[in-house]
N, C-alpha and C positions, 0 to 999 in steps of 0.2 A: 648596835648589832649584836645578837645572841650568838654564841659560841656554839656550834655546830655538835652533837654528840658523836662519841668514838666508841669503839668496841672495847670493852674490858673483860678480861677473863678471872672467873673465880676458881682459883687452884683447888679449893675442897671439892667442888663438883666436877672437875676435869678429870678425866679416867689416864690421862697422859699417853694415850694412843698414840703410835708412829704413824697411824692411817686416819689422822685427824680429819674429818669431813669439811670442817670449817676452812682449816688450810688449804685443802684442795680447791675449794670453792671461790677464795679470794683471787680476783683477778688481777689486784694491785700487786699481790705478793706482801700484804702487808702482815702477815701472820708466818711466822718462823718457827723453826722447831728442831732441837738437837736429839737425835737418836741415841738411846744407851745402849739397849740390847735389841734384838730381834721384834719381841713383840711390848717393848717399854720405852718411853722418851721423856724428856724433860716437859714441863707445861709448856704449850705454845706461848711465844710473845707475839704482842701487836705493836707494830711501829705506828704510833699516834701521828708522826707525819706523812704517812702512807695512807692511811686510814682515810676514806671520806665519810665515813658513815652511812653506807648504804643498808647495812644491817643483813646481807646475804649470810653471813658468818652466823648470825644470831639464829636464822631460821634454821640452818644447817646442822649445827651443834646438837648431837642427840642426848647428850646430857642438861643442857640448858646451862651451861656453863659461862656463856656470855652474854653479855647485857651491853644496854647502850648507856653510858654516863657522859 
């Protein structure tokens, strides 16, 4: 059985926005992020155990920083 693809974030493409659209669209809350300042945050983290590979986060990331691998 082939492994299912999971979401992976490219830190170089991510803008570190605390208003991350991909984080907000994930119904399983597989994407978390710590806020540093009002308009800056750490790179979002994807919990690979929670991610089911639906790809919604890929569609909603305005910077195309998320891919399925």
